[in-house]
C-alpha positions in Angstrom: 112.7 79.2 72.0 114.2 81.6 74.6 113.9 78.9 77.3 115.8 76.4 75.1 118.6 78.9 74.5 119.1 79.3 78.2 118.5 75.8 79.5 122.0 74.6 78.6 123.6 77.1 81.0 120.9 78.2 83.5 117.9 77.0 85.5 114.9 78.7 83.9 111.5 79.6 85.3 108.8 80.9 83.0 105.6 82.8 83.5 102.8 83.3 81.0 102.0 86.9 82.0 103.4 89.7 84.1 101.2 89.0 87.1 102.3 85.4 87.3 105.9 86.6 86.8 105.7 88.9 89.7 104.3 86.1 91.9 107.2 83.9 90.9 109.7 86.7 91.6 108.3 87.8 94.9 106.9 84.5 96.3 108.6 81.7 94.4 110.7 79.1 96.1 113.7 79.7 93.9 116.1 82.7 94.0 115.9 84.7 90.8 119.2 86.0 89.5 118.1 87.6 86.2 114.8 88.5 84.6 114.1 88.4 80.8 111.0 90.4 80.2 108.8 91.0 77.2 107.0 94.4 77.1 103.9 92.9 75.6 102.2 90.4 77.9 98.6 89.8 78.9 97.2 90.9 82.3 100.2 93.0 83.2 102.6 94.3 80.6 106.4 94.6 81.0 106.2 98.2 82.1 103.8 97.2 84.9 106.3 94.6 86.0 109.2 97.1 85.9 107.2 99.6 88.0 106.5 97.0 90.7 110.1 95.7 90.7 111.5 99.2 91.0 109.7 99.7 94.3 110.3 96.2 95.7 112.9 94.5 97.8 114.2 92.7 94.7 115.0 95.8 92.7 118.6 94.6 92.5 117.7 91.8 90.1 118.9 92.7 86.6 116.1 92.9 84.1 116.7 92.5 80.4 113.9 93.7 78.1 113.3 91.7 75.0 110.9 93.4 72.5 110.0 93.6 68.9 109.1 97.3 69.5 112.5 99.0 70.0 111.2 102.5 69.7 113.2 105.3 71.4 110.2 105.7 73.8 110.3 102.1 74.8 114.1 102.2 75.3 113.9 105.4 77.4 111.1 104.1 79.5 112.8 100.8 80.1 116.0 102.3 81.2 114.2 104.9 83.4 112.9 101.8 85.3 116.5 100.6 85.7 116.4 97.9 83.1 119.9 96.4 82.7 119.6 95.9 78.9 117.3 96.0 75.9 117.4 93.3 73.2 115.5 93.7 70.0 113.6 90.9 68.4 114.5 89.0 66.3 117.7 88.1 68.1 120.6 85.7 67.8 120.8 83.0 70.5 124.4 84.0 71.2 123.3 87.6 71.9 120.9 86.3 74.7 123.6 84.2 76.3 126.2 87.0 76.2 123.8 89.7 77.6 122.6 87.4 80.4 126.2 86.6 81.3 127.2 90.3 81.3 124.2 91.3 83.5 125.0 88.5 86.0 128.7 89.5 86.0 127.8 93.2 86.6 125.5 92.2 89.5 128.2 90.1 91.0 130.7 92.9 90.8 128.3 95.4 92.4 127.4 93.0 95.2 131.2 92.5 95.9 131.8 96.2 95.9 128.9 96.8 98.3 130.1 94.1 100.5 133.7 95.4 100.6 132.7 99.0 101.0 131.1 98.2 104.3 134.5 97.7 105.7 136.4 100.4 104.0 137.0 103.7 105.8 135.3 106.7 104.3 137.5 108.9 102.1 138.0 112.5 103.0 139.8 115.1 101.0 141.4 118.2 102.3 140.7 121.1 100.0 144.1 122.6 100.3 145.7 119.3 99.1 143.7 119.2 95.9 145.3 120.8 92.8 144.1 124.3 91.9 142.7 124.0 88.4 141.3 127.5 88.3 137.7 126.3 88.5 135.5 128.1 90.9 
């Protein structure tokens, strides 16, 4: 069902478990722009994938967690691994499309900022020019 929602707007690759997903991400022939990840998968669960992604050269790919178990522990753990978003099951198809679009837009803005900041001079402030707000 998830694949059908996205196919109208995106090219979609799927993996049946976390291990195959990591192979696709790290060694696949297509560039991955966004990852939709379930926490409960065979062989390697979603948290295992998040841990490997965090320490990889593709850690800038936004990851959206999709799970039926939206406990505060799962949300906290997901965001501690830098997940971009968390969607609870069941979900509306429009929610998926909006959240993926938002994650991709945010990634685009960050990439542009990083690219532009390479050419911008560093900013320095002279302490005596800053207003005195009585804070020591």
